[in-house]
C-alpha positions as CSV (number, residue, x, y, z in Angstrom):
1,M,66.3,-42.8,-130.7
2,K,63.1,-41.4,-129.3
3,L,61.5,-42.9,-126.2
4,N,58.3,-44.1,-128.0
5,Q,60.5,-46.0,-130.5
6,L,61.9,-48.3,-127.8
7,A,58.5,-50.1,-127.6
8,T,59.0,-51.5,-131.1
9,Y,62.8,-51.6,-131.4
10,P,64.1,-55.2,-131.0
11,L,66.6,-54.6,-128.2
12,P,69.2,-57.4,-128.5
13,L,69.8,-58.0,-124.8
14,N,71.5,-61.4,-125.2
15,G,73.8,-60.1,-127.8
16,L,74.6,-57.0,-125.7
17,R,75.2,-59.2,-122.7
18,Y,77.7,-61.3,-124.6
19,F,79.3,-58.1,-126.0
20,Y,79.7,-56.8,-122.5
21,W,81.6,-59.9,-121.2
22,A,83.7,-60.3,-124.3
23,S,84.7,-56.6,-124.1
24,K,85.3,-56.7,-120.3
25,L,87.5,-59.9,-120.5
26,G,89.1,-59.1,-123.9
27,S,88.3,-62.7,-125.1
28,F,85.5,-64.6,-126.6
29,K,86.8,-67.8,-125.0
30,L,86.9,-66.3,-121.5
31,A,83.4,-64.8,-122.0
32,A,82.2,-68.2,-123.0
33,E,83.7,-69.8,-119.9
34,T,82.2,-67.1,-117.7
35,L,78.7,-67.5,-119.2
36,N,78.9,-71.3,-119.5
37,V,78.2,-71.3,-123.2
38,S,80.3,-72.2,-126.2
39,E,82.8,-69.8,-127.8
40,A,80.9,-70.3,-131.1
41,A,77.7,-69.0,-129.4
42,I,79.5,-65.9,-128.2
43,S,80.9,-65.3,-131.7
44,Q,77.6,-65.8,-133.4
45,Q,75.6,-63.5,-131.0
46,I,78.1,-60.7,-131.5
47,R,78.0,-61.1,-135.3
48,N,74.2,-60.9,-135.1
49,L,74.6,-57.8,-133.0
50,E,77.0,-56.2,-135.5
51,E,74.7,-57.0,-138.4
52,Q,71.7,-55.5,-136.5
53,L,73.6,-52.3,-135.5
54,K,75.4,-52.2,-138.9
55,I,78.8,-51.6,-137.3
56,K,81.9,-53.5,-136.5
57,L,82.4,-54.0,-132.8
58,F,85.6,-56.1,-132.7
59,E,88.8,-56.4,-134.6
60,R,89.4,-60.1,-135.0
61,G,93.0,-61.3,-135.0
62,H,94.5,-64.8,-135.2
63,Q,94.8,-65.3,-131.4
64,K,92.7,-62.5,-129.9
65,V,90.0,-59.9,-130.4
66,T,90.1,-56.2,-129.6
67,L,87.4,-53.6,-129.5
68,S,87.0,-51.5,-132.6
69,A,86.8,-47.7,-132.2
70,L,83.0,-47.9,-132.3
71,G,83.1,-50.8,-129.9
72,Q,85.1,-48.8,-127.4
73,T,82.5,-46.0,-127.7
74,L,79.6,-48.4,-127.0
75,F,81.2,-50.4,-124.2
76,P,80.9,-47.9,-121.3
77,Y,77.2,-47.3,-122.1
78,I,76.5,-51.1,-122.0
79,Q,78.6,-51.5,-118.8
80,S,76.6,-48.7,-117.1
81,A,73.3,-50.2,-118.2
82,F,74.1,-53.7,-116.9
83,V,75.4,-52.3,-113.6
84,S,72.2,-50.2,-113.2
85,I,70.1,-53.2,-113.9
86,Q,72.0,-55.3,-111.3
87,E,71.7,-52.5,-108.7
88,G,68.0,-52.1,-109.3
89,I,67.4,-55.9,-108.9
90,Q,69.4,-56.0,-105.7
91,K,67.5,-53.1,-104.3
92,V,64.1,-54.7,-104.7
93,A,65.0,-58.4,-104.3
94,A,65.1,-59.9,-100.8
95,D,68.6,-60.6,-99.5
96,P,69.0,-64.3,-99.7
97,R,71.6,-64.1,-96.8
98,P,70.2,-61.4,-94.5
99,N,72.3,-62.5,-91.5
100,R,75.5,-63.5,-93.3
101,I,77.9,-60.8,-94.3
102,T,80.8,-61.5,-96.6
103,I,83.8,-59.2,-96.3
104,S,86.7,-58.8,-98.7
105,T,90.0,-57.5,-97.3
106,M,93.8,-57.9,-97.3
107,P,95.2,-61.1,-95.7
108,S,97.4,-59.1,-93.2
109,F,94.4,-57.0,-92.0
110,A,92.2,-60.1,-91.7
111,S,94.7,-62.1,-89.7
112,N,96.3,-59.4,-87.6
113,W,93.4,-57.1,-86.8
114,L,89.9,-58.2,-87.9
115,I,89.8,-61.9,-86.8
116,T,91.2,-61.0,-83.3
117,R,88.2,-58.7,-82.7
118,L,85.3,-60.6,-84.2
119,V,84.3,-62.0,-80.8
120,K,83.2,-58.5,-80.0
121,L,81.1,-58.3,-83.1
122,N,79.4,-61.6,-82.2
123,Q,78.7,-60.2,-78.7
124,Q,77.1,-57.0,-80.2
125,Y,75.3,-58.7,-83.1
126,P,75.0,-62.4,-82.4
127,E,72.6,-62.9,-85.3
128,L,75.4,-62.1,-87.8
129,S,77.7,-64.7,-89.3
130,I,80.9,-63.6,-91.0
131,S,82.6,-64.8,-94.1
132,I,86.0,-63.3,-95.0
133,D,87.5,-63.3,-98.5
134,T,91.2,-62.4,-98.4
135,T,92.8,-60.8,-101.4
136,I,94.9,-57.8,-102.2
137,D,93.1,-57.3,-105.5
138,I,90.4,-54.7,-106.0
139,I,87.1,-56.6,-106.6
140,D,84.4,-55.4,-109.0
141,F,81.3,-56.7,-107.1
142,E,80.1,-58.2,-110.4
143,D,78.7,-61.4,-108.9
144,D,77.3,-59.9,-105.7
145,S,79.1,-62.4,-103.5
146,I,80.8,-59.7,-101.5
147,D,78.8,-57.3,-99.3
148,I,81.6,-54.9,-98.3
149,A,85.3,-54.5,-98.9
150,I,87.9,-53.0,-96.5
151,R,90.8,-51.5,-98.4
152,Y,93.9,-49.6,-97.6
153,G,94.7,-46.8,-100.0
154,L,93.8,-43.4,-101.3
155,G,90.0,-43.9,-101.3
156,N,89.5,-43.5,-105.1
157,Y,87.8,-46.6,-106.3
158,S,86.1,-46.1,-109.7
159,G,82.4,-46.7,-109.7
160,L,82.3,-47.5,-105.9
161,K,81.5,-45.6,-102.8
162,S,84.3,-45.4,-100.3
163,E,84.0,-44.3,-96.6
164,L,87.0,-43.3,-94.6
165,L,87.4,-45.6,-91.6
166,M,90.9,-44.8,-90.1
167,H,94.1,-43.0,-90.9
168,D,97.0,-45.4,-90.5
169,P,100.5,-44.2,-91.5
170,I,103.2,-46.5,-92.9
171,V,106.4,-46.6,-90.9
172,L,109.8,-48.3,-91.1
173,V,110.3,-51.1,-88.5
174,C,113.0,-53.5,-87.6
175,S,114.4,-55.5,-84.6
176,P,116.0,-53.3,-81.9
177,N,119.0,-55.7,-82.2
178,L,119.8,-54.3,-85.6
179,V,120.1,-50.6,-84.7
180,N,121.8,-48.4,-82.2
181,K,119.9,-46.8,-79.3
182,N,116.6,-48.1,-80.6
183,R,116.7,-45.5,-83.4
184,I,116.4,-46.1,-87.2
185,C,118.8,-43.7,-89.0
186,R,119.5,-43.1,-92.7
187,Q,122.5,-45.5,-92.7
188,D,120.3,-48.3,-91.3
189,V,117.8,-47.7,-94.2
190,I,120.7,-48.0,-96.6
191,D,122.4,-51.0,-95.1
192,L,119.7,-53.3,-93.7
193,P,118.1,-55.8,-96.0
194,A,114.7,-54.6,-97.3
195,I,111.6,-56.7,-96.5
196,L,109.1,-55.8,-99.2
197,G,105.6,-56.8,-100.3
198,T,105.0,-57.4,-104.0
199,A,101.7,-55.5,-104.4
200,D,101.7,-52.6,-106.8
201,G,101.2,-50.0,-104.1
202,V,104.6,-50.9,-102.6
203,I,106.6,-49.1,-105.3
204,P,105.4,-45.5,-104.6
205,T,105.8,-46.1,-100.9
206,V,109.5,-47.2,-101.4
207,K,110.0,-44.2,-103.5
208,A,108.7,-41.8,-100.8
209,F,111.0,-43.2,-98.2
210,K,114.0,-43.1,-100.5
211,E,113.3,-39.5,-101.4
212,F,113.0,-38.5,-97.7
213,Y,116.2,-40.3,-96.7
214,K,117.9,-39.1,-99.9
215,I,118.8,-42.6,-101.0
216,P,119.7,-43.0,-104.7
217,D,117.5,-45.4,-106.7
218,T,120.8,-47.2,-107.7
219,K,121.4,-48.2,-104.1
220,H,119.6,-51.5,-103.3
221,S,120.1,-53.7,-100.3
222,D,119.2,-57.4,-100.5
223,A,115.4,-57.8,-100.3
224,L,113.0,-60.4,-98.9
225,L,109.9,-60.3,-101.2
226,L,106.6,-61.4,-99.7
227,A,103.3,-61.7,-101.5
228,D,101.6,-60.7,-98.3
229,G,103.5,-57.7,-97.1
230,G,101.9,-58.0,-93.7
231,L,104.3,-61.0,-93.1
232,G,107.1,-58.4,-93.1
233,A,106.3,-57.5,-89.5
234,E,107.1,-61.0,-88.4
235,A,110.2,-61.1,-90.6
236,A,111.4,-57.8,-89.1
237,R,110.8,-59.0,-85.6
238,N,113.0,-62.0,-86.3
239,G,115.8,-59.7,-87.4
240,Q,115.7,-60.3,-91.1
241,G,115.8,-56.7,-92.1
242,I,113.8,-53.5,-92.3
243,S,110.2,-53.4,-93.3
244,M,107.5,-50.8,-94.2
245,Q,104.4,-51.5,-92.1
246,R,101.1,-49.9,-91.2
247,L,101.4,-48.6,-87.7
248,S,98.2,-50.3,-86.5
249,L,99.7,-53.6,-87.4
250,V,102.9,-53.2,-85.5
251,A,101.8,-51.0,-82.5
252,D,101.7,-53.9,-80.1
253,M,105.2,-55.1,-81.1
254,I,106.6,-51.6,-80.8
255,E,105.1,-51.2,-77.3
256,S,106.5,-54.6,-76.2
257,G,110.0,-53.7,-77.5
258,E,110.0,-56.4,-80.1
259,L,110.3,-53.8,-82.9
260,V,111.5,-50.2,-83.2
261,Y,110.0,-47.8,-85.7
262,G,111.4,-44.8,-87.6
263,T,110.2,-41.5,-86.1
264,E,111.8,-39.3,-88.8
265,F,109.2,-39.9,-91.5
266,A,106.0,-41.7,-92.2
267,M,103.9,-42.2,-95.3
268,R,100.6,-40.6,-94.3
269,C,98.5,-40.5,-97.5
270,H,97.0,-44.0,-97.2
271,S,94.0,-44.8,-95.0
272,F,91.5,-47.6,-94.4
273,Y,88.2,-47.4,-96.3
274,A,85.0,-49.3,-96.5
275,V,84.3,-49.8,-100.2
276,A,81.3,-51.1,-102.1
277,P,78.6,-50.1,-104.6
278,E,76.6,-47.3,-102.9
279,H,73.4,-49.3,-102.4
280,H,75.3,-51.9,-100.4
281,F,75.7,-49.3,-97.6
282,D,71.9,-49.3,-97.2
283,N,71.8,-53.1,-96.4
284,P,70.9,-53.6,-92.7
285,K,73.6,-56.2,-92.1
286,V,76.3,-53.9,-93.6
287,I,75.0,-51.0,-91.5
288,K,75.4,-53.2,-88.4
289,F,78.9,-54.4,-89.4
290,L,80.1,-50.8,-90.2
291,D,78.7,-49.5,-86.9
292,W,80.8,-52.0,-85.0
293,L,83.8,-51.5,-87.3
294,R,83.9,-47.8,-86.8
295,S,83.8,-48.2,-83.1
296,E,86.7,-50.7,-83.1
297,M,88.8,-48.6,-85.5
298,N,88.3,-45.6,-83.3
299,V,89.8,-47.5,-80.4
300,T,92.8,-48.5,-82.5
301,S,93.2,-44.8,-83.7
302,Q,93.4,-43.6,-80.1
303,K,95.9,-46.4,-79.3
304,I,98.3,-45.5,-82.1
305,Q,98.0,-41.7,-81.8
306,P,100.8,-41.3,-79.2
307,L,103.1,-43.2,-81.7
308,I,102.0,-40.9,-84.5
309,D,102.7,-37.9,-82.4
310,R,106.4,-38.9,-82.2
311,I,106.8,-38.9,-85.9
312,K,108.5,-35.7,-87.1
313,H,107.4,-35.7,-90.8
């Protein structure tokens, strides 16, 4: 379609909006709940859109709907358009909460690192108030309620900007009462009960440690499973088994002698990142928060570096 034709073409924005949410959620019912309209309204608007475009967008089954081949082709364009519209509005509209910053991060990072340091943020930027949303899920920033996310991973978050904050390797830890001479060896890894988180990222980390210590996949010790893997540090300190933990989380317990850590191998590919749509990084309150966060993480990096230097692989 040529540019001058857009002036007279009846662009079906409402139908496209309903199509976007039905496609994203894979359900007319869920789209209706999200948009606070009836399911019949969703269905009718999408039928109108199909008639206008003269194509079939959905395959309708008894219990569910799925995108047709043409619907799958259209969806990424509609998604990109709505995201661009939202970003444009956010750039020109005044921030309704200029001094309130909402952060999404993992529960273990919030409770064991972030909250204990917020008094310093308040001293540096007393005008800022902080709201913390704790989740291990990757958020999509659709409703604009989150200003910035702090995530631990590889840094590849589709459609979002990620800024490296701190390298933080994953190490094995346990109570010194469970091992000889404060050293975790291969037999300890085999024999001690495993304390594991249930997040998806745990599986490749377990695999990496098993490969290094040459432990067959068929060999399993009893496991304590925790929805928040960060609780594994406390479980390990109490002598319940061996746990994989970010070094920054357990550095104090290692230094105090409450935990010992494996110095043969560490998982080094994961790091902390600030994650958000690119334009969020231009928000003055986010700039202030990240300025403080980088400084604090630099202090933590310097603190754990001697422990990292002792790790052989």
